[in-house]
PDB file of N, H, CA, C and O in Angstrom:
ATOM      1  N   MET A   1      21.260   1.456  22.560  1.00  0.00           N
ATOM      2  CA  MET A   1      21.540   0.266  21.798  1.00  0.00           C
ATOM      3  C   MET A   1      21.848  -0.865  22.775  1.00  0.00           C
ATOM      4  O   MET A   1      22.645  -0.691  23.696  1.00  0.00           O
ATOM      5  N   ARG A   2      21.228  -2.006  22.581  1.00  0.00           N
ATOM      6  H   ARG A   2      20.580  -2.148  21.832  1.00  0.00           H
ATOM      7  CA  ARG A   2      21.456  -3.139  23.461  1.00  0.00           C
ATOM      8  C   ARG A   2      22.838  -3.724  23.226  1.00  0.00           C
ATOM      9  O   ARG A   2      23.441  -3.518  22.173  1.00  0.00           O
ATOM     10  N   GLY A   3      23.329  -4.447  24.204  1.00  0.00           N
ATOM     11  H   GLY A   3      22.839  -4.614  25.059  1.00  0.00           H
ATOM     12  CA  GLY A   3      24.665  -5.016  24.129  1.00  0.00           C
ATOM     13  C   GLY A   3      24.837  -6.020  23.008  1.00  0.00           C
ATOM     14  O   GLY A   3      25.888  -6.065  22.369  1.00  0.00           O
ATOM     15  N   SER A   4      23.807  -6.830  22.761  1.00  0.00           N
ATOM     16  H   SER A   4      22.953  -6.793  23.280  1.00  0.00           H
ATOM     17  CA  SER A   4      23.930  -7.839  21.708  1.00  0.00           C
ATOM     18  C   SER A   4      23.957  -7.202  20.317  1.00  0.00           C
ATOM     19  O   SER A   4      24.659  -7.683  19.428  1.00  0.00           O
ATOM     20  N   THR A   5      23.201  -6.130  20.128  1.00  0.00           N
ATOM     21  H   THR A   5      22.630  -5.739  20.850  1.00  0.00           H
ATOM     22  CA  THR A   5      23.210  -5.431  18.840  1.00  0.00           C
ATOM     23  C   THR A   5      24.551  -4.764  18.605  1.00  0.00           C
ATOM     24  O   THR A   5      25.120  -4.872  17.519  1.00  0.00           O
ATOM     25  N   LEU A   6      25.056  -4.081  19.606  1.00  0.00           N
ATOM     26  H   LEU A   6      24.594  -3.993  20.489  1.00  0.00           H
ATOM     27  CA  LEU A   6      26.365  -3.437  19.491  1.00  0.00           C
ATOM     28  C   LEU A   6      27.453  -4.468  19.276  1.00  0.00           C
ATOM     29  O   LEU A   6      28.377  -4.242  18.495  1.00  0.00           O
ATOM     30  N   SER A   7      27.358  -5.580  19.948  1.00  0.00           N
ATOM     31  H   SER A   7      26.607  -5.764  20.583  1.00  0.00           H
ATOM     32  CA  SER A   7      28.339  -6.649  19.788  1.00  0.00           C
ATOM     33  C   SER A   7      28.337  -7.187  18.363  1.00  0.00           C
ATOM     34  O   SER A   7      29.400  -7.422  17.788  1.00  0.00           O
ATOM     35  N   THR A   8      27.166  -7.381  17.795  1.00  0.00           N
ATOM     36  H   THR A   8      26.303  -7.190  18.262  1.00  0.00           H
ATOM     37  CA  THR A   8      27.061  -7.874  16.419  1.00  0.00           C
ATOM     38  C   THR A   8      27.647  -6.873  15.434  1.00  0.00           C
ATOM     39  O   THR A   8      28.348  -7.261  14.499  1.00  0.00           O
ATOM     40  N   ILE A   9      27.370  -5.603  15.632  1.00  0.00           N
ATOM     41  H   ILE A   9      26.801  -5.288  16.392  1.00  0.00           H
ATOM     42  CA  ILE A   9      27.917  -4.566  14.752  1.00  0.00           C
ATOM     43  C   ILE A   9      29.434  -4.540  14.843  1.00  0.00           C
ATOM     44  O   ILE A   9      30.113  -4.403  13.825  1.00  0.00           O
ATOM     45  N   LEU A  10      29.969  -4.669  16.045  1.00  0.00           N
ATOM     46  H   LEU A  10      29.417  -4.780  16.871  1.00  0.00           H
ATOM     47  CA  LEU A  10      31.418  -4.653  16.223  1.00  0.00           C
ATOM     48  C   LEU A  10      32.076  -5.885  15.602  1.00  0.00           C
ATOM     49  O   LEU A  10      33.188  -5.788  15.084  1.00  0.00           O
ATOM     50  N   VAL A  11      31.419  -7.022  15.644  1.00  0.00           N
ATOM     51  H   VAL A  11      30.515  -7.101  16.065  1.00  0.00           H
ATOM     52  CA  VAL A  11      31.963  -8.220  14.989  1.00  0.00           C
ATOM     53  C   VAL A  11      32.018  -8.018  13.481  1.00  0.00           C
ATOM     54  O   VAL A  11      33.009  -8.375  12.843  1.00  0.00           O
ATOM     55  N   VAL A  12      30.964  -7.449  12.907  1.00  0.00           N
ATOM     56  H   VAL A  12      30.160  -7.159  13.425  1.00  0.00           H
ATOM     57  CA  VAL A  12      30.941  -7.190  11.459  1.00  0.00           C
ATOM     58  C   VAL A  12      32.038  -6.198  11.077  1.00  0.00           C
ATOM     59  O   VAL A  12      32.731  -6.392  10.078  1.00  0.00           O
ATOM     60  N   VAL A  13      32.198  -5.145  11.861  1.00  0.00           N
ATOM     61  H   VAL A  13      31.635  -4.987  12.673  1.00  0.00           H
ATOM     62  CA  VAL A  13      33.255  -4.154  11.596  1.00  0.00           C
ATOM     63  C   VAL A  13      34.631  -4.801  11.724  1.00  0.00           C
ATOM     64  O   VAL A  13      35.524  -4.527  10.923  1.00  0.00           O
ATOM     65  N   GLY A  14      34.804  -5.654  12.723  1.00  0.00           N
ATOM     66  H   GLY A  14      34.078  -5.877  13.374  1.00  0.00           H
ATOM     67  CA  GLY A  14      36.080  -6.328  12.907  1.00  0.00           C
ATOM     68  C   GLY A  14      36.436  -7.231  11.741  1.00  0.00           C
ATOM     69  O   GLY A  14      37.570  -7.222  11.262  1.00  0.00           O
ATOM     70  N   ILE A  15      35.469  -8.006  11.288  1.00  0.00           N
ATOM     71  H   ILE A  15      34.548  -8.013  11.676  1.00  0.00           H
ATOM     72  CA  ILE A  15      35.712  -8.890  10.147  1.00  0.00           C
ATOM     73  C   ILE A  15      35.991  -8.082   8.886  1.00  0.00           C
ATOM     74  O   ILE A  15      36.851  -8.454   8.088  1.00  0.00           O
ATOM     75  N   LEU A  16      35.276  -6.990   8.704  1.00  0.00           N
ATOM     76  H   LEU A  16      34.578  -6.688   9.352  1.00  0.00           H
ATOM     77  CA  LEU A  16      35.505  -6.128   7.544  1.00  0.00           C
ATOM     78  C   LEU A  16      36.906  -5.520   7.584  1.00  0.00           C
ATOM     79  O   LEU A  16      37.580  -5.468   6.556  1.00  0.00           O
ATOM     80  N   CYS A  17      37.350  -5.066   8.741  1.00  0.00           N
ATOM     81  H   CYS A  17      36.802  -5.108   9.577  1.00  0.00           H
ATOM     82  CA  CYS A  17      38.702  -4.505   8.868  1.00  0.00           C
ATOM     83  C   CYS A  17      39.775  -5.552   8.586  1.00  0.00           C
ATOM     84  O   CYS A  17      40.781  -5.251   7.944  1.00  0.00           O
ATOM     85  N   ILE A  18      39.569  -6.765   9.056  1.00  0.00           N
ATOM     86  H   ILE A  18      38.752  -7.010   9.578  1.00  0.00           H
ATOM     87  CA  ILE A  18      40.544  -7.822   8.791  1.00  0.00           C
ATOM     88  C   ILE A  18      40.564  -8.171   7.303  1.00  0.00           C
ATOM     89  O   ILE A  18      41.630  -8.451   6.753  1.00  0.00           O
ATOM     90  N   ALA A  19      39.418  -8.160   6.653  1.00  0.00           N
ATOM     91  H   ALA A  19      38.553  -7.932   7.099  1.00  0.00           H
ATOM     92  CA  ALA A  19      39.369  -8.405   5.200  1.00  0.00           C
ATOM     93  C   ALA A  19      40.095  -7.300   4.438  1.00  0.00           C
ATOM     94  O   ALA A  19      40.796  -7.582   3.466  1.00  0.00           O
ATOM     95  N   ILE A  20      39.940  -6.067   4.858  1.00  0.00           N
ATOM     96  H   ILE A  20      39.370  -5.838   5.647  1.00  0.00           H
ATOM     97  CA  ILE A  20      40.642  -4.955   4.210  1.00  0.00           C
ATOM     98  C   ILE A  20      42.144  -5.067   4.454  1.00  0.00           C
ATOM     99  O   ILE A  20      42.940  -4.753   3.569  1.00  0.00           O
ATOM    100  N   ALA A  21      42.538  -5.515   5.653  1.00  0.00           N
ATOM    101  H   ALA A  21      41.891  -5.770   6.372  1.00  0.00           H
ATOM    102  CA  ALA A  21      43.960  -5.713   5.949  1.00  0.00           C
ATOM    103  C   ALA A  21      44.561  -6.749   5.008  1.00  0.00           C
ATOM    104  O   ALA A  21      45.662  -6.556   4.493  1.00  0.00           O
ATOM    105  N   ILE A  22      43.852  -7.835   4.783  1.00  0.00           N
ATOM    106  H   ILE A  22      42.957  -7.991   5.201  1.00  0.00           H
ATOM    107  CA  ILE A  22      44.343  -8.865   3.861  1.00  0.00           C
ATOM    108  C   ILE A  22      44.439  -8.307   2.446  1.00  0.00           C
ATOM    109  O   ILE A  22      45.375  -8.627   1.713  1.00  0.00           O
ATOM    110  N   TYR A  23      43.482  -7.480   2.062  1.00  0.00           N
ATOM    111  H   TYR A  23      42.721  -7.220   2.658  1.00  0.00           H
ATOM    112  CA  TYR A  23      43.502  -6.841   0.740  1.00  0.00           C
ATOM    113  C   TYR A  23      44.757  -5.989   0.551  1.00  0.00           C
ATOM    114  O   TYR A  23      45.349  -5.994  -0.528  1.00  0.00           O
ATOM    115  N   TYR A  24      45.165  -5.262   1.582  1.00  0.00           N
ATOM    116  H   TYR A  24      44.684  -5.257   2.458  1.00  0.00           H
ATOM    117  CA  TYR A  24      46.316  -4.376   1.461  1.00  0.00           C
ATOM    118  C   TYR A  24      47.647  -5.115   1.508  1.00  0.00           C
ATOM    119  O   TYR A  24      48.647  -4.567   1.045  1.00  0.00           O
ATOM    120  N   ILE A  25      47.709  -6.327   2.044  1.00  0.00           N
ATOM    121  H   ILE A  25      46.897  -6.772   2.421  1.00  0.00           H
ATOM    122  CA  ILE A  25      48.989  -7.028   2.129  1.00  0.00           C
ATOM    123  C   ILE A  25      49.287  -7.830   0.860  1.00  0.00           C
ATOM    124  O   ILE A  25      50.440  -8.184   0.614  1.00  0.00           O
ATOM    125  N   ILE A  26      48.268  -8.120   0.056  1.00  0.00           N
ATOM    126  H   ILE A  26      47.332  -7.833   0.256  1.00  0.00           H
ATOM    127  CA  ILE A  26      48.478  -8.902  -1.168  1.00  0.00           C
ATOM    128  C   ILE A  26      48.975  -7.980  -2.275  1.00  0.00           C
ATOM    129  O   ILE A  26      48.279  -7.034  -2.644  1.00  0.00           O
ATOM    130  N   PRO A  27      50.179  -8.240  -2.817  1.00  0.00           N
ATOM    131  CA  PRO A  27      50.681  -7.393  -3.909  1.00  0.00           C
ATOM    132  C   PRO A  27      50.000  -7.752  -5.233  1.00  0.00           C
ATOM    133  O   PRO A  27      49.490  -8.859  -5.403  1.00  0.00           O
ATOM    134  N   GLY A  28      50.003  -6.805  -6.155  1.00  0.00           N
ATOM    135  H   GLY A  28      50.418  -5.906  -6.017  1.00  0.00           H
ATOM    136  CA  GLY A  28      49.466  -7.039  -7.485  1.00  0.00           C
ATOM    137  C   GLY A  28      48.095  -6.451  -7.720  1.00  0.00           C
ATOM    138  O   GLY A  28      47.717  -6.242  -8.872  1.00  0.00           O
ATOM    139  N   PHE A  29      47.335  -6.177  -6.677  1.00  0.00           N
ATOM    140  H   PHE A  29      47.642  -6.347  -5.741  1.00  0.00           H
ATOM    141  CA  PHE A  29      46.035  -5.539  -6.825  1.00  0.00           C
ATOM    142  C   PHE A  29      46.212  -4.029  -6.756  1.00  0.00           C
ATOM    143  O   PHE A  29      47.077  -3.553  -6.021  1.00  0.00           O
ATOM    144  N   PRO A  30      45.421  -3.263  -7.499  1.00  0.00           N
ATOM    145  CA  PRO A  30      45.497  -1.801  -7.338  1.00  0.00           C
ATOM    146  C   PRO A  30      44.855  -1.393  -6.013  1.00  0.00           C
ATOM    147  O   PRO A  30      43.637  -1.486  -5.857  1.00  0.00           O
ATOM    148  N   HIS A  31      45.668  -0.945  -5.065  1.00  0.00           N
ATOM    149  H   HIS A  31      46.657  -0.870  -5.192  1.00  0.00           H
ATOM    150  CA  HIS A  31      45.181  -0.566  -3.745  1.00  0.00           C
ATOM    151  C   HIS A  31      44.744   0.888  -3.746  1.00  0.00           C
ATOM    152  O   HIS A  31      45.466   1.772  -4.207  1.00  0.00           O
ATOM    153  N   LEU A  32      43.558   1.117  -3.227  1.00  0.00           N
ATOM    154  H   LEU A  32      42.971   0.399  -2.852  1.00  0.00           H
ATOM    155  CA  LEU A  32      42.999   2.462  -3.173  1.00  0.00           C
ATOM    156  C   LEU A  32      43.585   3.229  -1.992  1.00  0.00           C
ATOM    157  O   LEU A  32      44.072   2.630  -1.034  1.00  0.00           O
ATOM    158  N   PHE A  33      43.536   4.534  -2.066  1.00  0.00           N
ATOM    159  H   PHE A  33      43.140   5.021  -2.845  1.00  0.00           H
ATOM    160  CA  PHE A  33      43.935   5.444  -0.990  1.00  0.00           C
ATOM    161  C   PHE A  33      45.396   5.290  -0.588  1.00  0.00           C
ATOM    162  O   PHE A  33      45.729   5.424   0.590  1.00  0.00           O
ATOM    163  N   THR A  34      46.266   5.013  -1.545  1.00  0.00           N
ATOM    164  H   THR A  34      45.995   4.904  -2.502  1.00  0.00           H
ATOM    165  CA  THR A  34      47.697   4.961  -1.271  1.00  0.00           C
ATOM    166  C   THR A  34      48.394   5.989  -2.143  1.00  0.00           C
ATOM    167  O   THR A  34      47.962   6.265  -3.263  1.00  0.00           O
ATOM    168  N   PHE A  35      49.479   6.555  -1.619  1.00  0.00           N
ATOM    169  H   PHE A  35      49.830   6.331  -0.709  1.00  0.00           H
ATOM    170  CA  PHE A  35      50.193   7.584  -2.351  1.00  0.00           C
ATOM    171  C   PHE A  35      51.424   7.043  -3.059  1.00  0.00           C
ATOM    172  O   PHE A  35      51.955   7.702  -3.952  1.00  0.00           O
ATOM    173  N   SER A  36      51.889   5.860  -2.683  1.00  0.00           N
ATOM    174  H   SER A  36      51.457   5.324  -1.958  1.00  0.00           H
ATOM    175  CA  SER A  36      53.026   5.256  -3.365  1.00  0.00           C
ATOM    176  C   SER A  36      52.508   4.322  -4.454  1.00  0.00           C
ATOM    177  O   SER A  36      51.366   4.454  -4.895  1.00  0.00           O
ATOM    178  N   ASP A  37      53.330   3.395  -4.882  1.00  0.00           N
ATOM    179  H   ASP A  37      54.258   3.288  -4.524  1.00  0.00           H
ATOM    180  CA  ASP A  37      52.949   2.461  -5.937  1.00  0.00           C
ATOM    181  C   ASP A  37      51.705   1.675  -5.522  1.00  0.00           C
ATOM    182  O   ASP A  37      51.754   0.933  -4.541  1.00  0.00           O
ATOM    183  N   PRO A  38      50.594   1.819  -6.245  1.00  0.00           N
ATOM    184  CA  PRO A  38      49.354   1.163  -5.820  1.00  0.00           C
ATOM    185  C   PRO A  38      49.339  -0.347  -6.030  1.00  0.00           C
ATOM    186  O   PRO A  38      48.419  -1.016  -5.561  1.00  0.00           O
ATOM    187  N   ASN A  39      50.336  -0.902  -6.725  1.00  0.00           N
ATOM    188  H   ASN A  39      51.084  -0.358  -7.107  1.00  0.00           H
ATOM    189  CA  ASN A  39      50.323  -2.334  -7.014  1.00  0.00           C
ATOM    190  C   ASN A  39      51.194  -3.161  -6.077  1.00  0.00           C
ATOM    191  O   ASN A  39      51.203  -4.386  -6.196  1.00  0.00           O
ATOM    192  N   LYS A  40      51.920  -2.551  -5.159  1.00  0.00           N
ATOM    193  H   LYS A  40      51.912  -1.556  -5.063  1.00  0.00           H
ATOM    194  CA  LYS A  40      52.716  -3.332  -4.213  1.00  0.00           C
ATOM    195  C   LYS A  40      51.986  -3.407  -2.874  1.00  0.00           C
ATOM    196  O   LYS A  40      51.035  -2.663  -2.636  1.00  0.00           O
ATOM    197  N   SER A  41      52.430  -4.300  -2.013  1.00  0.00           N
ATOM    198  H   SER A  41      53.203  -4.904  -2.207  1.00  0.00           H
ATOM    199  CA  SER A  41      51.748  -4.465  -0.723  1.00  0.00           C
ATOM    200  C   SER A  41      52.099  -3.296   0.196  1.00  0.00           C
ATOM    201  O   SER A  41      53.185  -2.724   0.104  1.00  0.00           O
ATOM    202  N   HIS A  42      51.182  -2.955   1.067  1.00  0.00           N
ATOM    203  H   HIS A  42      50.300  -3.419   1.141  1.00  0.00           H
ATOM    204  CA  HIS A  42      51.348  -1.822   1.975  1.00  0.00           C
ATOM    205  C   HIS A  42      51.257  -2.327   3.410  1.00  0.00           C
ATOM    206  O   HIS A  42      50.172  -2.554   3.945  1.00  0.00           O
ATOM    207  N   THR A  43      52.416  -2.492   4.009  1.00  0.00           N
ATOM    208  H   THR A  43      53.297  -2.308   3.574  1.00  0.00           H
ATOM    209  CA  THR A  43      52.493  -3.073   5.343  1.00  0.00           C
ATOM    210  C   THR A  43      51.854  -2.173   6.391  1.00  0.00           C
ATOM    211  O   THR A  43      51.218  -2.666   7.323  1.00  0.00           O
ATOM    212  N   THR A  44      52.012  -0.867   6.255  1.00  0.00           N
ATOM    213  H   THR A  44      52.529  -0.466   5.498  1.00  0.00           H
ATOM    214  CA  THR A  44      51.442   0.058   7.233  1.00  0.00           C
ATOM    215  C   THR A  44      49.921  -0.009   7.241  1.00  0.00           C
ATOM    216  O   THR A  44      49.304  -0.033   8.306  1.00  0.00           O
ATOM    217  N   HIS A  45      49.321  -0.040   6.073  1.00  0.00           N
ATOM    218  H   HIS A  45      49.822  -0.021   5.207  1.00  0.00           H
ATOM    219  CA  HIS A  45      47.869  -0.153   5.986  1.00  0.00           C
ATOM    220  C   HIS A  45      47.406  -1.503   6.554  1.00  0.00           C
ATOM    221  O   HIS A  45      46.384  -1.587   7.234  1.00  0.00           O
ATOM    222  N   PHE A  46      48.179  -2.553   6.261  1.00  0.00           N
ATOM    223  H   PHE A  46      49.009  -2.486   5.708  1.00  0.00           H
ATOM    224  CA  PHE A  46      47.854  -3.870   6.777  1.00  0.00           C
ATOM    225  C   PHE A  46      47.836  -3.872   8.299  1.00  0.00           C
ATOM    226  O   PHE A  46      46.890  -4.367   8.911  1.00  0.00           O
ATOM    227  N   ILE A  47      48.877  -3.321   8.908  1.00  0.00           N
ATOM    228  H   ILE A  47      49.646  -2.919   8.411  1.00  0.00           H
ATOM    229  CA  ILE A  47      48.972  -3.298  10.370  1.00  0.00           C
ATOM    230  C   ILE A  47      47.853  -2.451  10.977  1.00  0.00           C
ATOM    231  O   ILE A  47      47.268  -2.836  11.989  1.00  0.00           O
ATOM    232  N   ALA A  48      47.554  -1.313  10.374  1.00  0.00           N
ATOM    233  H   ALA A  48      48.030  -1.000   9.551  1.00  0.00           H
ATOM    234  CA  ALA A  48      46.522  -0.424  10.910  1.00  0.00           C
ATOM    235  C   ALA A  48      45.143  -1.088  10.865  1.00  0.00           C
ATOM    236  O   ALA A  48      44.405  -1.041  11.849  1.00  0.00           O
ATOM    237  N   PHE A  49      44.790  -1.701   9.739  1.00  0.00           N
ATOM    238  H   PHE A  49      45.389  -1.739   8.939  1.00  0.00           H
ATOM    239  CA  PHE A  49      43.474  -2.340   9.632  1.00  0.00           C
ATOM    240  C   PHE A  49      43.400  -3.619  10.462  1.00  0.00           C
ATOM    241  O   PHE A  49      42.340  -3.951  10.993  1.00  0.00           O
ATOM    242  N   LEU A  50      44.505  -4.332  10.576  1.00  0.00           N
ATOM    243  H   LEU A  50      45.366  -4.063  10.145  1.00  0.00           H
ATOM    244  CA  LEU A  50      44.514  -5.526  11.412  1.00  0.00           C
ATOM    245  C   LEU A  50      44.314  -5.152  12.874  1.00  0.00           C
ATOM    246  O   LEU A  50      43.555  -5.806  13.589  1.00  0.00           O
ATOM    247  N   ALA A  51      44.991  -4.103  13.316  1.00  0.00           N
ATOM    248  H   ALA A  51      45.607  -3.571  12.735  1.00  0.00           H
ATOM    249  CA  ALA A  51      44.828  -3.643  14.699  1.00  0.00           C
ATOM    250  C   ALA A  51      43.405  -3.167  14.949  1.00  0.00           C
ATOM    251  O   ALA A  51      42.832  -3.463  15.998  1.00  0.00           O
ATOM    252  N   ALA A  52      42.831  -2.439  14.006  1.00  0.00           N
ATOM    253  H   ALA A  52      43.297  -2.200  13.155  1.00  0.00           H
ATOM    254  CA  ALA A  52      41.449  -1.967  14.158  1.00  0.00           C
ATOM    255  C   ALA A  52      40.478  -3.147  14.213  1.00  0.00           C
ATOM    256  O   ALA A  52      39.521  -3.128  14.987  1.00  0.00           O
ATOM    257  N   GLY A  53      40.718  -4.158  13.407  1.00  0.00           N
ATOM    258  H   GLY A  53      41.495  -4.174  12.778  1.00  0.00           H
ATOM    259  CA  GLY A  53      39.864  -5.333  13.416  1.00  0.00           C
ATOM    260  C   GLY A  53      39.946  -6.103  14.716  1.00  0.00           C
ATOM    261  O   GLY A  53      38.924  -6.536  15.248  1.00  0.00           O
ATOM    262  N   ILE A  54      41.150  -6.279  15.234  1.00  0.00           N
ATOM    263  H   ILE A  54      41.981  -5.927  14.802  1.00  0.00           H
ATOM    264  CA  ILE A  54      41.325  -6.990  16.494  1.00  0.00           C
ATOM    265  C   ILE A  54      40.694  -6.209  17.637  1.00  0.00           C
ATOM    266  O   ILE A  54      40.043  -6.791  18.504  1.00  0.00           O
ATOM    267  N   LEU A  55      40.882  -4.894  17.643  1.00  0.00           N
ATOM    268  H   LEU A  55      41.410  -4.421  16.938  1.00  0.00           H
ATOM    269  CA  LEU A  55      40.271  -4.074  18.694  1.00  0.00           C
ATOM    270  C   LEU A  55      38.743  -4.128  18.640  1.00  0.00           C
ATOM    271  O   LEU A  55      38.085  -4.155  19.680  1.00  0.00           O
ATOM    272  N   ALA A  56      38.184  -4.144  17.434  1.00  0.00           N
ATOM    273  H   ALA A  56      38.719  -4.122  16.589  1.00  0.00           H
ATOM    274  CA  ALA A  56      36.726  -4.229  17.305  1.00  0.00           C
ATOM    275  C   ALA A  56      36.211  -5.572  17.818  1.00  0.00           C
ATOM    276  O   ALA A  56      35.158  -5.631  18.452  1.00  0.00           O
ATOM    277  N   LEU A  57      36.949  -6.649  17.547  1.00  0.00           N
ATOM    278  H   LEU A  57      37.805  -6.601  17.032  1.00  0.00           H
ATOM    279  CA  LEU A  57      36.527  -7.955  18.040  1.00  0.00           C
ATOM    280  C   LEU A  57      36.638  -8.044  19.560  1.00  0.00           C
ATOM    281  O   LEU A  57      35.784  -8.647  20.211  1.00  0.00           O
ATOM    282  N   ILE A  58      37.673  -7.452  20.122  1.00  0.00           N
ATOM    283  H   ILE A  58      38.366  -6.962  19.594  1.00  0.00           H
ATOM    284  CA  ILE A  58      37.804  -7.421  21.582  1.00  0.00           C
ATOM    285  C   ILE A  58      36.695  -6.575  22.192  1.00  0.00           C
ATOM    286  O   ILE A  58      36.117  -6.953  23.211  1.00  0.00           O
ATOM    287  N   ALA A  59      36.390  -5.429  21.577  1.00  0.00           N
ATOM    288  H   ALA A  59      36.859  -5.122  20.749  1.00  0.00           H
ATOM    289  CA  ALA A  59      35.326  -4.564  22.087  1.00  0.00           C
ATOM    290  C   ALA A  59      33.968  -5.253  22.006  1.00  0.00           C
ATOM    291  O   ALA A  59      33.104  -5.016  22.851  1.00  0.00           O
ATOM    292  N   SER A  60      33.771  -6.104  20.998  1.00  0.00           N
ATOM    293  H   SER A  60      34.473  -6.296  20.312  1.00  0.00           H
ATOM    294  CA  SER A  60      32.493  -6.811  20.895  1.00  0.00           C
ATOM    295  C   SER A  60      32.307  -7.779  22.048  1.00  0.00           C
ATOM    296  O   SER A  60      31.186  -8.001  22.505  1.00  0.00           O
ATOM    297  N   ARG A  61      33.383  -8.342  22.507  1.00  0.00           N
ATOM    298  H   ARG A  61      34.294  -8.161  22.135  1.00  0.00           H
ATOM    299  CA  ARG A  61      33.304  -9.253  23.659  1.00  0.00           C
ATOM    300  C   ARG A  61      32.874  -8.494  24.919  1.00  0.00           C
ATOM    301  O   ARG A  61      32.054  -8.986  25.695  1.00  0.00           O
ATOM    302  N   PHE A  62      33.434  -7.291  25.119  1.00  0.00           N
ATOM    303  H   PHE A  62      34.100  -6.891  24.489  1.00  0.00           H
ATOM    304  CA  PHE A  62      33.060  -6.489  26.276  1.00  0.00           C
ATOM    305  C   PHE A  62      31.634  -5.948  26.137  1.00  0.00           C
ATOM    306  O   PHE A  62      30.919  -5.835  27.133  1.00  0.00           O
ATOM    307  N   ALA A  63      31.218  -5.615  24.924  1.00  0.00           N
ATOM    308  H   ALA A  63      31.798  -5.707  24.115  1.00  0.00           H
ATOM    309  CA  ALA A  63      29.867  -5.092  24.715  1.00  0.00           C
ATOM    310  C   ALA A  63      28.815  -6.155  25.000  1.00  0.00           C
ATOM    311  O   ALA A  63      27.725  -5.844  25.482  1.00  0.00           O
ATOM    312  N   ARG A  64      29.137  -7.389  24.705  1.00  0.00           N
ATOM    313  H   ARG A  64      30.022  -7.641  24.313  1.00  0.00           H
ATOM    314  CA  ARG A  64      28.182  -8.464  24.963  1.00  0.00           C
ATOM    315  C   ARG A  64      27.998  -8.667  26.457  1.00  0.00           C
ATOM    316  O   ARG A  64      26.891  -8.957  26.911  1.00  0.00           O
ATOM    317  N   ASN A  65      29.065  -8.520  27.221  1.00  0.00           N
ATOM    318  H   ASN A  65      29.964  -8.285  26.852  1.00  0.00           H
ATOM    319  CA  ASN A  65      28.979  -8.690  28.676  1.00  0.00           C
ATOM    320  C   ASN A  65      28.325  -7.500  29.372  1.00  0.00           C
ATOM    321  O   ASN A  65      27.860  -7.636  30.503  1.00  0.00           O
ATOM    322  N   ALA A  66      28.279  -6.348  28.726  1.00  0.00           N
ATOM    323  H   ALA A  66      28.658  -6.238  27.807  1.00  0.00           H
ATOM    324  CA  ALA A  66      27.754  -5.130  29.356  1.00  0.00           C
ATOM    325  C   ALA A  66      26.235  -5.179  29.529  1.00  0.00           C
ATOM    326  O   ALA A  66      25.692  -4.547  30.435  1.00  0.00           O
ATOM    327  N   ALA A  67      25.559  -5.917  28.675  1.00  0.00           N
ATOM    328  H   ALA A  67      26.000  -6.431  27.939  1.00  0.00           H
ATOM    329  CA  ALA A  67      24.088  -5.935  28.734  1.00  0.00           C
ATOM    330  C   ALA A  67      23.557  -7.011  29.635  1.00  0.00           C
ATOM    331  O   ALA A  67      22.343  -7.148  29.784  1.00  0.00           O
TER     332      ALA A  67
END
């Protein structure tokens, strides 16, 4: 896989993870894959998806330079 293709995929994954993080921090929506009250905000899920999104965006920067 070329660096630019991998970089683009990582940017899309990063943006998707950040969107999911925002979804989990907003209370009132029924949040999937939670074992506690599905209608309250879930800080742990927010932090995990935000970290994954930031790491994917950082990795995309390195992938672009690799090619």
